[in-house]
N, C-alpha and C positions, 0 to 999 in steps of 0.2 A: 618071826614072820618076815618074809621078803616081799617088798612092795615096789612095783614099778609104776613111776608116773610118766606116761607118755603125753607130752605137752606141745600144743601148738607153738611154734616159735616165732610168729609174727607179732612184733611187740613184746612187752613184758607182762601184759595183762594175765594171760593164761598161766604163765609160771608164777606170778605174783599172787594168785590164789590158791595154787598147789603147795607152794613152799610153806605157808602157815600150817596146812594140813600135815605135811611131813614133819615139821618141828613139833607140833602138838603129839604126834604118835610117838616120836622118839623121846619127848619129855616124859611120857607115861610109861614106856616099856624100854628095858635096857637091851633087850634081844631084837629090837626092831631094826631090819636092814633095808634101806631105802636107796633107790637110784633112779635117775631120769634118762629119758630118751627125748631129744628135741633138735631144733635147728635154728639157724639165722640168730637173731638178737637174743633169744634166750638162752643159748648155750654158756657163754661167758657169765651171764647172770646167775645161772643155777650153779655154775662151778664156783664162783665167788661166794656163794652161800655155803659151800662146803660138801656139796653132794656129788657123788659120782655121776658123771654125765656123759652118755653116748650120743655122738651127733649122727643124724640121718639126713638124707637128702631133702632139700628145702623145697617147699611149694608155696604158693601165695599169688596174690594179685600184683600186676605190674603198675608202676605209678609214674606220673610225670615229675618234673623237677619241682613243681610247686605242691606236690602231694596228691594231686587229683588221680583218682584211679583212672588207669588208661585201659578202657575196654577194649579196644582193637588189640593192642599188644598182649592183654591178657588172654584173649581168644586165640591169636595167632602164635604166641610165643609163651608157653611151650607148644601150643597147637594141639589138634586133635589126636595126634599120634604120640607126641612126646609127653603129654600129661598123664596118660595111662601108665606109660613107661616109668615115669617119676614115681607115681603112686606105687606101682609093683616094686620098684627099687626099695621104697620105704618099707613095704610089707617084708620083703627079702631081709632087709637089715634088721627089722624088728623081730623076725623069727629067729636070726642068729643070737640075738641079745636074749631073748627069752629062753632059748635053748641052753644057753651058756649059764645064765643067772638064775634060771628057774623061780621065777617070782610065784608067790602064792596068790596074788591078785594084781591085776593090771588095772590101773586108773587111768582112763583116756580122758584128756581135756581137749576136746575138739580134734581128735586125731583118729580118722576113720582107718588108716592103715594099721595102727596098733591094734584096733578091735579085730580086724580081719586076721592079723597074725595070731593074736591070743585065742580067737575061735578055732583056728587051724590046729592049734596046740592044746586044746581043751583046757585053757587056763581061765579061771573066773574073772569076769569083766565088769567094771563099772565105768560109767560115762559122766563126765561133768560138761555141761553145755548151756550156752544161752542163745545159741542161734540153730535152730533145728535144721536148716538147709543153707546151702551156699547161695546167697542172694546175688545175682549178677547186676552190677551197676547199670542204671538206666541211662540211655542216650535216646533221644526222641527218635532219631532216624534208624535206631537199632533195637527199638522197643520190642518188636514181634519176636526177634531172635532172643532177647534177654527173658522174656516170658516163656518161650519154649524151653530155654535152658533151665529156668526155674523149675518147670514142671518136671523135666527129666531128672534133674538132681534130686528133687524131693522124693521121687519114687524109688531112686536107687539108694541115696544115702540115708533116707528115713529108715529104711530097713536095717542098714548098718548100725546106726546109732542105738537101735532098740535090740541088737543082738545079744547084748549082755544082760546081767541081772536086772539093772534098771538105769534110768537117765536122771541125774540129780541136776536140777536147774538152780543155780544160786541167785535166786531173785526173790522180790517181795511177793506176798499174796495179792490176789486180785482184790480190789481194783487198782493196786499200786504197782503192778508188774511192769517194770521198765521195758523188758524185751518182748512185750506182747506181740508187736507186729513182726518180730523175727522168730516167732514160735508158732507157725502155721503147722500144728501137729494134726495129721489125720487121725480120725477117731479110733482106728484099729492099732495106732501105736501109743495112744494116750495112757493106756493101763500101766505102761512101763516108765512113765514120766512123772515126775513130781517136783514142786517148788519146795526148796528147803531153806530159803532165806540167804542173806548175803555172807559171803566168807570174809570176815573182817580179821586182819592180822592184830589189830589193837583196837579194842571196843572203847568208845568215848568215855564210859564211866570209870574206866580204870585210869584215867590221866587227871592231872590237877586241873584246877578251874581255869576258865579263859584268862582271867586276870594274872594268876600265878604263872601261866605259861608265858604270857606276854612279857613279864618281867625276867622269866628265865631266858628267854630267846632275845632279849635286848630290843623288844618292840615297844613302840611308844603308846601308852594308854590314851584313849580319847581320839585316836585316828582311825579312819576307816581303813582296815587291813584287807588287802587283795592278795590271795594265794593263787598262783598260777603254776600248777604242776604239769608240765609238758610230757604226753605219753604218745605211744605209737611207734611204727617202724622208724628205724633211723633215717631211712631216705625221705620219710615224710616230715621229719621234725626240723630240718635245717631251714627250709623256707619259711614254715609256720613260726619258729622261734625268731627269725629276723624281723618279720613284720610286726610280731607282737612286741618285741623289745622296743622297736622305734615308736610304736603307738603309746606305750606305758612308761617311757623314759621321763617324761615332764608332766607328771600328774600335779594337780593342786596341792597346796600346803597340808590340807587335812587328810591326805591320802598317804598310804604307804603300801608298797607292792613287793612281794616276795616271789621269785620265780625259780622253779626247778627244771633244769634242762633234760633230766632223765637219763644221765650217763651213770650207770650203776658203779658204786665204790669209788667214784673220783673223789680225791682228797684235796683238790684245788680250792683255795680260798675264795670266798664269794667276791664278786665284783659289785661295787656300789656305783650306780649311775643315777644321780639326783636322789629321788625317794624310791628307786628301784633297786632291789638287792637280788643279785642272780647267783644261784648256786648251780654247779654242774650236777650234784647229787645231794639229796637231803635224806639221810638215813632215818630221821626221826619226822618224817613227813606228817604223820598223824598229829604231832603236837602242834605244827603249823596249821593243819586243817581245823583243829579245835580252837586255836587262837584266832583265826581269821573271821571276818564278816562275810566275805563274798568270794566264791571260787570261779576262775576263768579256766576253762579247759576244753579239750576235745570230748565229745560225748561217748567215750568208751564205757562199756557197760560197768566195769569194775569201779571206774572213777565216779559214775554217777551214783552207784549204790553207796558208796563210801561218803560222798557229799551229802546225800540225804540222811545217812545214818548219824552224821555229825551235825545235822540240823542247818546246813548252810544253803542259802539260795545261790544259784550259779548262772554264769553267762556261758553259753555253749557255742563252740565254733566247729561245726562239722567239716571233716574232709570232703571237699567237692566230689560229687559222684559216688559217695560211699554210702550205699542204701542203708546199711545196718546203723551207722552213726546218725543218718537223718531220721531213721524211725525212732531211735532213742531220744533224739532231741525233740521231736514232736511229742512223745510221751511226756518228757519233762515240762514242755511248755503247757500241754493239756491239763498236767496235774497242778499247775501254778507255781512251780517252784524254779523255773528257769526261764531266761530269755535267749533268743537266738541271735547271733551275729554271723552273717555270711563272710566267708573268708575274703572274698573279693571286696568287701566292704570295710574291711578293718581299716581305722584311722583313729588318731587320738580323740577326734570329736566324736565318733561314732561309739567307741568304747566308753568314753567318759558319760556319755548320754545314757548308755545302758547301766553303768554302775550307778549313777544318780537315781535312775528309775527304781532300782532295786533298793538302794539305801534310803531313799525318801519314801518308800511305799511299803508300809509294815505288812501288807498282805503276803508278800513273798516269804518273809521270815516266819510269819504266823502259819502259813501253810505248810512250809517244810517242817516246822516243829510239830505240827498236827500229825503229819505222816510218819515222822520219826517216833513220836509217842505210840502210834498205831502198830508199828512193825518192831519195836524195840526187843520184844520177846523172841523174834525168830533168829535162831543161831545157827547158820549154815555150817559153820566151822565143827561144831559139835556133832551135828548131824552127819556130816561127811565122815568125820572121824570114826564114829560109831558104825556107820554103814559099812566102811572099809574093814573094820576089825571083824564085824559079824559075817561078811561075805569071806573073808580070808579064813575064818575058822569053820566055814561050811554052814553057818547059821542063816537065818532069814535076814533080809535087810532090816536095818534099824528103823523102828516106828517112832517118828518125832511126836513127843507128848505136847 
């Protein structure tokens, strides 16, 4: 069977949840041929994982130097004429890839152009999605334009997402769904969408105990361990990383901080700055996730799901003006598993206050453990694998038991 993963290349989150599916498929079947099409940050990441990768024209939001989504530049550049052109160039490129390699099924992770191309070639399509529409960042003086754009994109792109066999949403069941506010799905589209649970590359129960991992990783027992996995597009990370490093450099004696800067496959040795240990890349990040007490991160969808599945409360710092991340953050706060710190308020004092609030108040740890226990049986990886196999073989989509 030949499978194409067409993956959104903004950041590593979309590729990061498709690669485990690809690996699981290949581990089960010797004749499985898998390749990717993507752009920007994800290209080298996927190639370094060993998969044939075809680069397509990039699309995405424009950002300022501090990571803030730049609404005006997003609207004006590529602009109303260039954006459709870029999309059509993606479709053209995808048609060439599919015509040459002839996949049995195309799995689109938030890539509308690949869906259009596959539909034109009558190739079976599956969609992985956690945001049903493109949500335009809000600015008070441009709110009316943003709302109009939201309505227009929902009408157009909603139809595209549901063109294939079905839309798989890798999220928790209600009432714990993290992406609730990003999934305003009209009733006429809902029959083709379903929640499948998180796609975890490593499940927590397969790892050693927290105490065993701390010993293995050279982390001190008895200290409050903070894990800060930095994620998101490269142009957003530099500013965020810099201010976070300064704020966490001189933590009290009873704290220990491990930070990953999110540069894939970097073999550079970690830097030690007081009680802050900085890695450019941590290949065994889930060992640190299980070993830690609190996570500090961007509220990316995948990171939040992983944090809850590992039973860790978190401090979330959304990218300014990033509507999806703010929606995710508000859901984490509402569930009682997270605190929010705004990026322009980051300081040593503010972060330590948030850390102490979580560390000294058992309700955060108890609540996240309660949700973890409630959703632990949901295995999005297995459901995705079985659904892809069934569709590729011409069968009905897999029904999760």
